BALOBA-1460 file (C-alpha; in Angstrom, 3 decimals):
// residues 103
<rec num="1" residu="m" x="0.000" y="0.000" z="0.000"/>
<rec num="2" residu="l" x="2.814" y="2.383" z="0.867"/>
<rec num="3" residu="a" x="4.486" y="1.694" z="-2.479"/>
<rec num="4" residu="f" x="1.204" y="2.455" z="-4.256"/>
<rec num="5" residu="l" x="0.904" y="5.792" z="-2.442"/>
<rec num="6" residu="r" x="4.491" y="6.746" z="-3.282"/>
<rec num="7" residu="r" x="4.071" y="5.796" z="-6.924"/>
<rec num="8" residu="h" x="0.802" y="7.687" z="-7.378"/>
<rec num="9" residu="r" x="1.477" y="10.636" z="-5.059"/>
<rec num="10" residu="p" x="1.189" y="13.388" z="-7.756"/>
<rec num="11" residu="a" x="-2.088" y="12.011" z="-9.082"/>
<rec num="12" residu="l" x="-3.530" y="11.611" z="-5.587"/>
<rec num="13" residu="l" x="-2.540" y="15.146" z="-4.623"/>
<rec num="14" residu="l" x="-4.099" y="16.507" z="-7.783"/>
<rec num="15" residu="l" x="-7.290" y="14.550" z="-7.099"/>
<rec num="16" residu="l" x="-7.380" y="15.850" z="-3.526"/>
<rec num="17" residu="l" x="-6.900" y="19.448" z="-4.649"/>
<rec num="18" residu="f" x="-9.629" y="19.092" z="-7.271"/>
<rec num="19" residu="a" x="-12.031" y="17.619" z="-4.712"/>
<rec num="20" residu="l" x="-11.337" y="20.396" z="-2.203"/>
<rec num="21" residu="a" x="-11.765" y="23.092" z="-4.850"/>
<rec num="22" residu="t" x="-15.055" y="21.592" z="-6.001"/>
<rec num="23" residu="v" x="-16.449" y="21.329" z="-2.481"/>
<rec num="24" residu="s" x="-15.423" y="24.847" z="-1.509"/>
<rec num="25" residu="r" x="-17.039" y="26.383" z="-4.625"/>
<rec num="26" residu="s" x="-20.306" y="24.457" z="-4.417"/>
<rec num="27" residu="q" x="-21.148" y="25.078" z="-0.770"/>
<rec num="28" residu="s" x="-21.834" y="28.312" z="1.017"/>
<rec num="29" residu="w" x="-21.937" y="28.610" z="4.737"/>
<rec num="30" residu="p" x="-24.333" y="28.982" z="6.414"/>
<rec num="31" residu="p" x="-26.837" y="27.248" z="4.113"/>
<rec num="32" residu="d" x="-29.619" y="29.477" z="2.802"/>
<rec num="33" residu="y" x="-32.671" y="27.530" z="3.919"/>
<rec num="34" residu="g" x="-35.014" y="30.279" z="2.741"/>
<rec num="35" residu="e" x="-33.758" y="29.904" z="-0.817"/>
<rec num="36" residu="a" x="-34.016" y="26.108" z="-0.587"/>
<rec num="37" residu="l" x="-37.621" y="26.356" z="0.615"/>
<rec num="38" residu="a" x="-38.515" y="28.880" z="-2.120"/>
<rec num="39" residu="k" x="-37.073" y="26.625" z="-4.828"/>
<rec num="40" residu="s" x="-38.849" y="23.580" z="-3.395"/>
<rec num="41" residu="l" x="-42.185" y="25.371" z="-3.400"/>
<rec num="42" residu="l" x="-41.615" y="26.604" z="-6.967"/>
<rec num="43" residu="y" x="-40.850" y="23.017" z="-8.012"/>
<rec num="44" residu="f" x="-44.098" y="21.769" z="-6.504"/>
<rec num="45" residu="e" x="-46.039" y="24.638" z="-8.086"/>
<rec num="46" residu="s" x="-44.708" y="23.593" z="-11.482"/>
<rec num="47" residu="q" x="-45.824" y="19.989" z="-10.889"/>
<rec num="48" residu="r" x="-49.490" y="20.828" z="-10.270"/>
<rec num="49" residu="s" x="-52.162" y="19.147" z="-12.340"/>
<rec num="50" residu="g" x="-55.714" y="20.210" z="-13.078"/>
<rec num="51" residu="r" x="-57.092" y="23.734" z="-13.373"/>
<rec num="52" residu="l" x="-54.369" y="26.146" z="-12.253"/>
<rec num="53" residu="p" x="-54.915" y="29.439" z="-10.427"/>
<rec num="54" residu="h" x="-54.481" y="32.757" z="-12.230"/>
<rec num="55" residu="n" x="-51.458" y="33.682" z="-10.110"/>
<rec num="56" residu="q" x="-49.452" y="30.647" z="-11.296"/>
<rec num="57" residu="r" x="-45.736" y="31.617" z="-11.128"/>
<rec num="58" residu="v" x="-44.654" y="29.055" z="-13.742"/>
<rec num="59" residu="a" x="-45.686" y="30.778" z="-16.968"/>
<rec num="60" residu="w" x="-45.120" y="27.798" z="-19.293"/>
<rec num="61" residu="r" x="-47.372" y="25.487" z="-17.279"/>
<rec num="62" residu="g" x="-51.038" y="25.320" z="-18.269"/>
<rec num="63" residu="h" x="-54.106" y="23.378" z="-17.202"/>
<rec num="64" residu="s" x="-53.625" y="19.621" z="-17.526"/>
<rec num="65" residu="g" x="-55.443" y="16.382" z="-16.886"/>
<rec num="66" residu="l" x="-58.888" y="17.982" z="-16.970"/>
<rec num="67" residu="t" x="-60.549" y="14.789" z="-18.246"/>
<rec num="68" residu="d" x="-58.845" y="12.329" z="-15.879"/>
<rec num="69" residu="g" x="-61.340" y="9.687" z="-14.722"/>
<rec num="70" residu="l" x="-64.088" y="11.006" z="-17.000"/>
<rec num="71" residu="e" x="-64.700" y="7.643" z="-18.714"/>
<rec num="72" residu="q" x="-65.047" y="5.857" z="-15.362"/>
<rec num="73" residu="g" x="-67.286" y="8.539" z="-13.852"/>
<rec num="74" residu="v" x="-64.679" y="9.555" z="-11.273"/>
<rec num="75" residu="d" x="-63.323" y="13.075" z="-10.782"/>
<rec num="76" residu="l" x="-59.527" y="12.756" z="-10.730"/>
<rec num="77" residu="v" x="-58.749" y="16.348" z="-11.717"/>
<rec num="78" residu="g" x="-56.051" y="17.947" z="-9.578"/>
<rec num="79" residu="g" x="-53.049" y="16.648" z="-7.728"/>
<rec num="80" residu="y" x="-49.351" y="16.730" z="-8.500"/>
<rec num="81" residu="y" x="-47.117" y="15.035" z="-11.051"/>
<rec num="82" residu="d" x="-43.938" y="13.356" z="-9.863"/>
<rec num="83" residu="a" x="-40.521" y="13.320" z="-11.582"/>
<rec num="84" residu="g" x="-41.861" y="13.980" z="-15.055"/>
<rec num="85" residu="d" x="-43.193" y="10.455" z="-15.480"/>
<rec num="86" residu="n" x="-46.843" y="11.576" z="-15.481"/>
<rec num="87" residu="v" x="-47.823" y="9.673" z="-12.356"/>
<rec num="88" residu="k" x="-50.351" y="11.827" z="-10.539"/>
<rec num="89" residu="f" x="-50.812" y="11.783" z="-6.782"/>
<rec num="90" residu="g" x="-54.341" y="12.249" z="-5.502"/>
<rec num="91" residu="l" x="-53.376" y="13.523" z="-2.060"/>
<rec num="92" residu="p" x="-51.419" y="16.622" z="-3.043"/>
<rec num="93" residu="m" x="-51.097" y="18.267" z="0.373"/>
<rec num="94" residu="a" x="-49.994" y="15.070" z="2.131"/>
<rec num="95" residu="f" x="-47.559" y="14.260" z="-0.650"/>
<rec num="96" residu="t" x="-46.133" y="17.792" z="-0.705"/>
<rec num="97" residu="i" x="-45.627" y="17.954" z="3.027"/>
<rec num="98" residu="t" x="-44.045" y="14.495" z="3.039"/>
<rec num="99" residu="m" x="-41.618" y="15.388" z="0.244"/>
<rec num="100" residu="l" x="-40.677" y="18.705" z="1.844"/>
<rec num="101" residu="s" x="-40.073" y="17.017" z="5.201"/>
<rec num="102" residu="w" x="-37.887" y="14.324" z="3.595"/>
<rec num="103" residu="g" x="-35.941" y="16.675" z="1.375"/>
């Protein structure tokens, strides 16, 4: 092991310096929890399904899924999409609070 470290010392030092530089640039201290919360809420606003309110902050997002459950006689309009895979959650508040508490 010691021979390996001696042989690869320049590469290991370079890797260590790169890792330290990357970590120091990507993190600010103290963390800005207000910004993290604002971005999380904006993410969830952009994942809404159904008829959207007029004050929607995500301009490119429109009403969606307005006929969900129509053929079966069930009203499934509303909720949130997850991860872009078009799976809609029917309990939007519970799901949102759960995701915000986990993340």
